[in-house]
C-alpha positions in Angstrom: -73.8 32.9 82.4 -72.3 32.3 79.0 -74.0 35.5 77.7 -72.3 37.5 80.5 -68.9 36.1 79.6 -69.3 37.2 76.0 -70.4 40.6 77.0 -67.3 41.0 79.1 -65.0 39.5 76.4 -65.9 41.8 73.5 -64.8 45.0 75.3 -61.6 43.4 76.3 -60.8 42.3 72.7 -61.6 45.8 71.4 -59.3 47.4 74.0 -56.5 45.1 73.0 -57.0 45.9 69.4 -56.9 49.7 70.1 -53.6 49.2 72.0 -52.2 47.3 69.1 -52.7 50.1 66.6 -50.0 52.5 68.1 -47.6 49.5 68.4 -48.0 48.8 64.7 -47.5 52.4 63.9 -44.3 52.4 65.9 -42.8 49.5 63.9 -39.6 50.6 62.1 -40.0 51.3 58.4 -38.3 48.7 56.2 -34.9 49.8 54.8 -34.8 51.3 51.3 -31.9 50.5 49.1 -31.5 52.0 45.6 -28.9 51.5 42.9 -28.2 54.1 40.2 -25.5 55.3 37.8 -24.0 58.4 36.3 -21.6 58.5 33.2 -19.8 61.1 31.2 -18.9 60.4 27.6 -17.1 62.6 25.0 -15.6 63.0 21.6 -12.6 65.3 21.7 -10.7 66.9 18.8 -7.4 68.5 19.7 -7.2 71.6 17.5 -3.5 72.5 18.3 -2.2 68.9 18.0 -0.5 69.4 14.6 1.5 66.1 14.9 -1.1 63.5 15.9 -4.4 65.1 15.2 -6.0 63.4 18.2 -9.7 62.8 17.9 -11.2 60.1 20.2 -14.4 58.8 21.7 -14.1 58.1 25.4 -16.0 57.4 28.6 -14.3 59.9 30.9 -16.0 58.9 34.1 -18.7 56.5 35.3 -20.2 56.1 38.8 -22.3 53.4 40.4 -24.2 54.6 43.5 -25.8 52.4 46.1 -27.8 54.4 48.6 -29.5 53.1 51.7 -32.1 54.7 53.9 -32.9 53.2 57.3 -35.1 54.0 60.3 -33.8 56.3 63.0 -32.3 58.8 60.6 -29.5 56.5 59.4 -28.4 56.6 55.8 -25.5 55.0 53.8 -23.8 55.6 50.5 -21.2 53.6 48.5 -20.1 55.0 45.2 -17.8 53.2 42.7 -15.7 55.4 40.5 -14.6 54.1 37.1 -11.9 56.3 35.6 -9.2 56.5 32.9 -5.7 55.5 34.3 -2.5 57.3 33.2 -1.6 54.2 31.2 -4.9 54.4 29.2 -6.7 51.5 31.0 -9.9 51.8 32.9 -9.6 51.5 36.6 -11.9 51.2 39.6 -11.8 52.8 43.0 -14.1 53.9 45.8 -15.3 57.5 45.6 -17.7 57.5 48.6 -18.4 55.0 51.3 -20.0 56.5 54.4 -22.7 56.2 57.0 -24.8 59.3 57.9 -27.0 60.1 60.9 -29.6 62.9 61.1 -31.3 63.1 64.5 -35.1 63.6 64.4 -35.9 67.3 63.9 -32.3 68.3 63.7 -30.8 70.5 61.0 -27.5 68.6 61.3 -26.3 65.4 59.6 -23.2 63.6 60.8 -21.0 61.5 58.5 -18.2 59.1 58.9 -16.1 57.2 56.3 -15.1 58.3 52.8 -17.1 61.5 52.6 -17.7 64.6 50.5 -15.3 67.4 51.2 -17.0 70.8 51.7 -16.2 72.7 48.5 -16.4 70.8 45.3 -19.7 68.9 45.8 -21.4 72.3 46.5 -19.7 74.2 43.6 -20.5 71.4 41.1 -24.2 71.6 42.1 -24.1 75.4 41.4 -22.3 75.1 38.0 -24.2 71.9 37.0 -21.9 71.0 34.2 -19.4 68.6 35.7 -19.6 66.7 32.5 -17.5 69.4 30.9 -14.6 68.9 33.3 -13.4 69.6 36.8 -13.8 72.9 38.6 -11.1 75.5 38.8 -9.7 74.7 42.2 -9.7 71.0 41.5 -8.2 71.3 38.0 -5.5 73.7 39.1 -2.9 74.2 36.4 -1.5 72.2 33.5 1.9 70.6 34.1 4.7 70.3 31.6 3.4 66.8 30.7 0.0 68.2 29.7 -1.8 66.8 32.8 -3.6 68.7 35.5 -2.3 69.4 39.0 -5.1 70.5 41.4 -5.5 71.9 44.9 -8.5 70.2 46.4 -10.4 66.9 46.1 -14.0 66.1 46.2 -13.7 63.1 48.6 -11.5 62.1 51.6 -11.4 59.8 54.6 -12.7 61.3 57.9 -15.7 62.7 59.7 -17.9 65.6 59.1 -21.2 67.5 59.8 -23.6 69.2 57.3 -26.2 71.7 58.4 -28.9 73.9 56.9 -31.4 76.4 58.2 -34.1 78.5 56.6 -34.4 76.1 54.6 -30.9 76.5 53.1 -30.7 80.2 53.7 -27.6 79.1 55.6 -25.9 76.0 54.4 -22.6 74.8 55.9 -20.3 71.8 56.0 -17.3 71.0 58.3 -14.9 68.0 58.0 -11.8 66.6 59.6 -10.0 64.4 57.0 -6.7 62.8 56.3 -6.0 65.5 53.7 -4.3 63.2 51.1 -7.6 62.8 49.1 -9.4 59.6 48.3 -7.1 58.3 45.7 -3.9 58.2 47.8 -2.6 56.5 50.9 -3.7 58.1 54.2 -0.2 59.6 54.9 1.1 60.5 58.4 -0.8 61.6 61.5 -1.5 65.1 60.2 -5.2 66.0 59.5 -6.9 68.7 57.5 -9.8 70.8 58.7 -12.1 72.0 55.9 -15.2 74.2 56.2 -17.7 76.0 54.0 -20.5 78.3 54.8 -23.0 79.8 52.3 -25.6 82.4 53.1 -28.5 83.4 50.8 -28.9 87.2 51.0 -31.7 87.4 48.3 -34.3 84.8 47.3 -35.0 83.8 43.7 -37.3 81.1 42.3 -34.6 78.6 43.1 -34.8 77.7 46.8 -32.2 74.9 46.6 -28.9 74.9 48.6 -27.2 76.8 45.8 -30.1 79.0 44.7 -30.6 82.7 45.2 -28.0 85.5 45.6 -25.4 84.0 47.9 -22.1 84.8 49.6 -20.0 81.7 50.3 -16.6 81.2 52.0 -14.4 78.1 52.2 -11.2 77.4 54.1 -8.9 74.5 54.5 -6.1 74.3 57.0 -3.7 71.3 57.4 -0.3 69.8 56.7 0.7 67.5 53.9 2.5 64.2 54.6 5.9 65.3 55.9 4.6 68.4 57.7 4.5 71.0 54.9 1.7 73.6 55.4 -1.3 73.1 53.1 -3.9 75.9 53.3 -6.7 77.1 51.0 -8.9 80.2 51.3 -11.8 81.0 48.9 -14.6 83.5 48.6 -17.5 83.5 46.1 -20.5 85.6 45.2 -23.1 83.7 43.2 -26.6 84.2 41.8 -28.9 81.4 40.6 -32.4 81.3 39.5 -34.2 78.6 37.3 -33.0 80.5 34.2 -29.7 82.1 35.1 -26.5 81.2 37.0 -23.7 83.7 37.6 -20.7 83.2 39.9 -17.3 84.6 40.6 -14.6 83.3 43.0 -11.1 84.1 44.2 -8.9 81.6 46.1 -5.4 81.7 47.7 -3.4 78.5 47.8 -0.5 77.9 50.1 1.8 74.9 50.0 4.9 75.6 52.2 5.9 77.6 55.2 3.6 80.4 56.4 4.6 83.5 54.6 5.9 81.7 51.6 4.8 82.9 48.1 1.2 81.7 47.6 -0.7 80.8 44.5 -4.0 82.2 43.3 -7.0 80.8 41.5 -9.8 82.9 40.0 -12.9 81.6 38.3 -16.1 83.1 36.8 -18.9 81.3 35.1 -22.4 81.7 33.8 -25.3 79.7 32.4 -28.4 80.9 30.6 -31.3 78.6 30.0 -33.6 79.7 27.1 -37.2 80.2 28.2 -39.6 77.4 27.1 -36.6 75.5 25.7 -34.3 72.6 26.6 -31.3 74.5 25.3 -28.8 76.6 27.3 -25.5 78.4 26.7 -22.6 78.5 29.1 -19.3 80.2 29.5 -16.4 80.1 32.0 -13.0 81.5 32.6 -10.4 80.0 35.0 -7.1 81.7 35.9 -4.4 79.9 37.8 -1.1 81.3 39.2 0.8 78.5 40.7 3.2 80.9 42.6 3.0 84.6 43.0 5.9 86.5 41.5 6.5 83.8 38.9 5.5 84.1 35.2 3.4 80.9 35.3 -0.2 82.2 34.8 -2.6 79.9 32.8 -6.0 81.1 31.6 -8.6 78.7 30.5 -11.7 79.7 28.4 -14.7 77.4 28.1 -17.8 78.1 26.0 -20.6 75.9 24.8 -24.2 75.0 24.1 -26.2 72.3 25.9 -29.4 70.5 25.2 -31.5 68.5 27.7 -32.6 65.6 25.4 -34.5 64.0 28.3 -34.5 64.2 32.1 -31.8 61.5 32.1 -29.6 62.6 29.1 -27.8 65.9 28.5 -25.7 66.9 25.5 -23.0 69.5 25.4 -20.9 70.9 22.5 -18.1 73.1 23.8 -14.6 74.6 23.2 -11.9 74.5 25.8 -8.8 76.7 25.3 -5.8 77.4 27.6 -3.4 80.3 27.1 0.0 80.4 28.9 2.1 83.2 30.3 5.3 82.3 28.4 5.8 79.7 25.7 4.0 76.3 26.2 6.1 73.2 25.7 5.0 70.6 23.0 2.9 68.6 25.5 1.0 71.7 26.7 0.6 73.0 23.2 -1.0 69.7 22.0 -3.9 69.8 24.5 -4.4 73.5 25.0 -7.2 73.9 22.4 -9.9 71.3 22.2 -13.4 70.9 20.6 -15.6 68.5 22.5 -19.0 66.9 22.2 -19.9 65.6 25.6 -22.9 63.8 27.2 -24.1 63.0 30.6 -26.6 60.2 31.4 -28.1 59.0 34.6 -30.2 55.9 35.5 
């Protein structure tokens, strides 16, 4: 009788073990949390500053990224931004702090919190030299105090959705945000709607979201605190392979009532990576007209040579020059021509 019990028990145990295998496979994956950093350093010599002969070492920006990946398509990101205050001290603020959800098999990712806005994160990936300075639409024009006044921000508070098909033959992002950017108070009840769509019309050996010959459009519609119209419209044609990057863009900026005189921003840039080398040359021109019909055009020329010392450390020597329509004041004159040695390192 005992032998019969054992013969009946072994198949039951085997069946239970087989049933346990799928249950173990369905167990949620443990969360993955990574911490990394990115920093930009520079030495700057102001060639036109005949009074002070400014030449300084500096850390222009540093970021600490904490990224989480969880089961069920959930992800998180928190980024600390260390920057130079107007008074010369180093300050800290949040750059990104959001949760993201990508449904299984879906080309869409939904985000909520302090998120990327649609344009700058994409354009910076195409240009790939944020270490040199901000992009044309973010940099805007130089004010009478020698500082920059831009038109868009890379981060804001709100909700958004990213999508890609192809993969990345079509890449888009749509957000609804406060519109006052991440470094200001939220403002009133007004919101901005921002959107970008990029279509690859010709493949190259770069299949990333910015690779290939692409046509890209961006639009922002909203109202600043107080109800003033705030609109941006931009078109770009770009080409990127593993060796060459070329891009040209034109933007219209409107701050005021519909039909009011608008501003214009134009930018063109290129990067050439030497074959079988870690060196590259780059050039860029930005043109900003703060208001049509007013003699306020500013043209910025950038040229330089970079070297990828290691996968985590890039070096750049470049020249940054701004010309003014009209006579610059002393503050603008002092900073309009600069020689720079800049580095970017990640960890």
